[in-house]
N, C-alpha and C positions, 0 to 999 in steps of 0.2 A: 114193450117197456119204454116209456118216454121220460126223459130227464130234461128239466127246464131251468134255465138261469134267468133271473129277473134283472133287467138293467135299470138301476136306480140312480138317483142323484138329485141335486137341486135343479131348478129350471135353468135352461141356457148353458149347460155344461158340455153339450155335444152328444147326449144320449141318443136322440133320434137320428142324428147324422150317422153315428156308429151303427145303429140298428139297420138303417137303410143299406149301409155298406156291407154289413155282415150278411144280410139276406139278399144283397144285390137287387134291391127293389126300392121303390119310393113309398113303401107301405106306411112308414111313419112320417107324418108331416113335420118338417123342420122349419122353424121360424123364430124370429128374435122377439118373442114375448112369452111370459109365463103361462103355463097350463095349455101350451099348444097341443100336447098329447093328453087326452082325457080317457078314452077307452084304450086299454092296452093292446098293442099290436104284437102278433105272435108270428115267428118264422122259424123254420127248421134249417139248420146249416150243416153241410157235410164237414166232418172232422178230417183235416188234412193228415194223410198217412201214406208216405211214399212206399211202404211195404205192400200196400194193396196193388199199386201199379206193377211192382216187381212180381208178385204172385200171378197177376193177370197175364203178364208177358210170358211167364214160364208155362202156364196152362193154356195159353191161346184163347183166353176168355173173350167172348163177344161183347160183354157188357161189364162195366166197373161201377159198383154201387157202394159209396162210402157209408159209414155209420153216421147217424144224425144226432145233433144236439139242438134242443129248442131254446130260443131266446125270446124273452117277452120284454117289450119296451113299455115300461111303467111310467106314468106321468110324474113330473117333478114334485118332490116333497118340499115343504116349506116348514119353517118354525111354527109349531102349533098344530101340526098334522094329527098328532095323537088325540087332540081335542076337536078334530073336525075341520081345522083351518085348511083352506085351499082344496076342498074336496078330499081331505085327508083320510076319512074313514074308508072311502072307496079304494084309495090307493094302497092303504095298508092291507086291505083285504086281498088286493091283487098280489102283493108281496107274499102273503101267507100261503098262496097256492104254488109258489115256485120252490125248487129244491136247493138253490144257491143264489147268492146275491152278487151281481157284478156292479160294483159301485164306481160310477164314472165321476172323476173329479177334474174340475177346470184347473189346469196348470199352465195357462197361457194368458198373456196380457193383450187386450184388444178393446180400445175405447169405443169401437163401433158396436160391440156386443154387450148388451145390458147384463149386469150381474144382479141377481135378485137382492143381494145384500150390499151392493155397491163397493165391493172389494174383492180382490183375488187372493184367497187364502184357503187352499185345499184342505188343510188340517181342520180349520174351523168349519168348513163345509161338511167334512166327514163327521165331525162331532155333532153338528146340527142334525144330520140325518139319523145317526145312531142314537142320539138322545131321544128323538121322536119314536124310534122303534123300541127303545128301552121303556119309555113312558107307557107305550101301548101295552107292552108285556107286563109291566108292573101293575097297571090297572086291571088287566085280565087275571093275573095270579092273585091279587088282593081280594078279588071276588071269588075265585075258584078254590083256593087253598082252604079257607075256613069251612066251606061246604064239604070238601074231601075229608078234613079232620073229623067233622061231625059224623059223616058216614062211617069212617074208620072206627069211631068210638061205639058205633052201633053194630059192629061186627063185620063190616065190609072189608075184607082183607086187601083187595086190589086198591080200594080207595085209600086205605091206610098207607100202603106202599107208595102210591102216587103222591100223597100228601108229603111224605118224607122226602121224596126226590124234588118235588116242585117247591118245597119250603126252602131247600138249599139254593135253588135258582132265584127265589124271591129275595133271599139275603144278598145275593150278588147284585141284583137289580137295584135294591135299596142302597147299595154301596156304589152305584154308578158304573157297574160292570155288566157286560152282556151275558146272557144266559148260557152261551156256548162254552163259557169257562167252567161250568159246573163239572165236578168230578163224579163219574158214574162207575159204580162198583162192578157191574156185571151186565149181561145181555138183557136181563129182566128190567133193570133200571133204565137201560138204554131204550127199551121198547116203551116204557111208561113215559119217559121224557119226550120221546118222539111224538107220542100221541097228543101232547100239549100244543104242538104246532107253533111254538114261540118264534117270533120274528127274529130275535137276536140269537137264536140257536142255529141259524142257518150259516153255513160257511161263506166267507166273503173274499172276493177278489177285487182289489183296487185297480182301476184303469186310469192312468194319468194321461189326460188329453192335452198334449203339448203343441206348440207352434211347429211349423214345418222344419225349421232349422234345428230343432231339438229332438226330432223323431228318432235319431239313432242313439244318442247318449242321455237324453233327458235334460232337465234343467234344475235350478235350485228348488223350485216348487215340487217337482217329482222326486227329488232326492229326499225331501222331508217326508213325502208319502211312503217311500220305500223304508225309511227308518221307522215310521209308525207301524207299517205292516210287519217288519221284522220283530218289533217289540211285542206284537200281538200274536205272532206265529201265523200270520196271514201271508198272502201272496200279492204281488203287484206287477203290472206291466206298463210300459210306455207305448203310446200310439199317438199319431196325429190324425184326428178325425178328418181333417181337410184333405190330407194325402189319401187316406183310405177311400174317401168319397170320389176322388179323381180316378183312382186305380180301377174301380169297378165300372167306370164308363169306357174303359179302353178295351180293345181286343185282347184276348188272353195272351196272344203271342207277343204283345208289346209290353206287357206288365213287367217282365223281368228286367228289360233294358231300362225302363223308367225307374225301377227301384235301385238298380245299380248306379244310375246317375245321381241318385240321392244318397248313395253310400249305404243302402239298406240291403240285407241279404234276403229278406222275405217281408211280406205284408204284415203289419201289426195285427191284423185280424186273425191271422193264423196263430199268433201267440195267445190271443184272447181265447180262441176256441180251444186250443190245447190246454191252456191254464184252467178253463172252465171244466174241461173233461177231468183233469187231475183233481180239481177242487172237489168233485163229486166222488172221487175214489173209484173211477171207472176204468175198465180195461177193454181191450178189443180182441175178439177172436175172428177167424175168417172161415168162410166156406168158398171153395174154389172148384171150378169145373169149366168145361168148354162153353157153356151158355153164359155164365157170369162168375165174376169174382166179387165177393161181397164181405163187407166188414159189419160186425155186430157188436153191440154194447152189453156188458154185464157189469155188475158191481164187483170190485175186488173181493175175492173169497168165495165167489159163486161156484157151486158144484156143477158137474156136467149136465144133470137134468134141468137145472135152472137155465143154463146156456141154451139147451135145446128148446126150452119154453120161450126164449127170446125170439125164436124163429116162428114157432107155432105151439099153441097149448097142447095139441095132440102129441107133439114130439116129446113134451115133458111127461104127459100122462102115460104114454106107452113106451117110455125110454127103456132100451135094452142095454146099449153100450155106445161109446163114442170112439170111433177110429181117430187117433190123434197123432199129428206130426208137428213138432216144434218148428217155428218159422225158419230158424237158421238151418235146420236139417232139410226142410223143403227146398230152400234155395240152393244149399250146397250140393244136394243130390238131384237137382233139376226136376223136382216134382214128385208126385205121389208114387209113381212106379219105381223111381230110383230109391226113394225112402223105404218103400216096402222091401225091395231087394236087399237093402243094407240093414234091415231089421230095425229101422227107425220109426216105423208105423206101429203104434201101440194100441192095444185094446183097453180102454178105461171104463170103469163101472160107475155106479151111482155116487160113490164117495170121492171121485176124482175132483180136485180143485183146479179149475181152469186157469191156465197161465196166459199172460198177455202175449199175443202173437200166435197162439195155437191155431193150427189149421185142423178143423174138425169135420167129421162126417158122422151123422147120427144114425144109429139103427134103432127102430122103434116098431111097436106093434100095438095097434088100437083095436 
């Protein structure tokens, strides 16, 4: 199961620099001119989780394998993208394929770096991008909804139900609001809404790219973005792309000291990755043994067979039960043997809802 966050924003806001730092590569060309990125770059990033190191230490695991989150560096959007400006159709198509949007906003002043609209105004930038996404969704639904209504009148029950849901989204878009604000009554409406793959239905994380001096507390520009995020029920984080780009060129053992000199507790990228993980409503479970300690990703609310399927489809198909130890019990009782002796190793069946931090061992028969 793969989860991907699309990194979007106007040209020259630091998207590709952040992507390169996230993936510790130079996969995304970074340069001071618009449309430097044309084809989207894709990279998988390990999700920082100190629990995994703790479990590996207790079990004496030879290998440590974190769970992964995919990031896609999508070319800069410009005003008019919904009508094809600046290769807009291609870029909007790339956004449609991701699960969540990481919206990078320029929150720093620098006369040497061209801004596509010749001003530093992250709120205006955010509105420019979101307007293009809303216009694309509006165009899509104004074509789609009448056809669904017609099919519904001819007796197609699913089309009728879809039309009812998407018509509410259409009203929001005509009002200048993103489709993600639509109220869904039940799981069936949620399923029908998801099928539409609307750009503005995707959850959004705002990333405020600030100058080095503001990497800890942010600045006036980032404060405005945080206020916008709060009003929308969205999330925001502050990073300095320049600092993150420097960090990944250093030996791992030197990074902590460098961050401490800047008054930072951790790299901003770790906050982005965790926030992206939270944005998608994901949780982590672990498998632990002498060969490896490994973190796995499932959506919040997943049941034990679905978690088994994250490892291999055969595990889900032949699922019998899951031997389960809560993370805190595993640590407090010094591993599986101690948890078993203390009665903290549980046998869970097909209806068990996996908890974040569970240490699982699956029994299956194919």
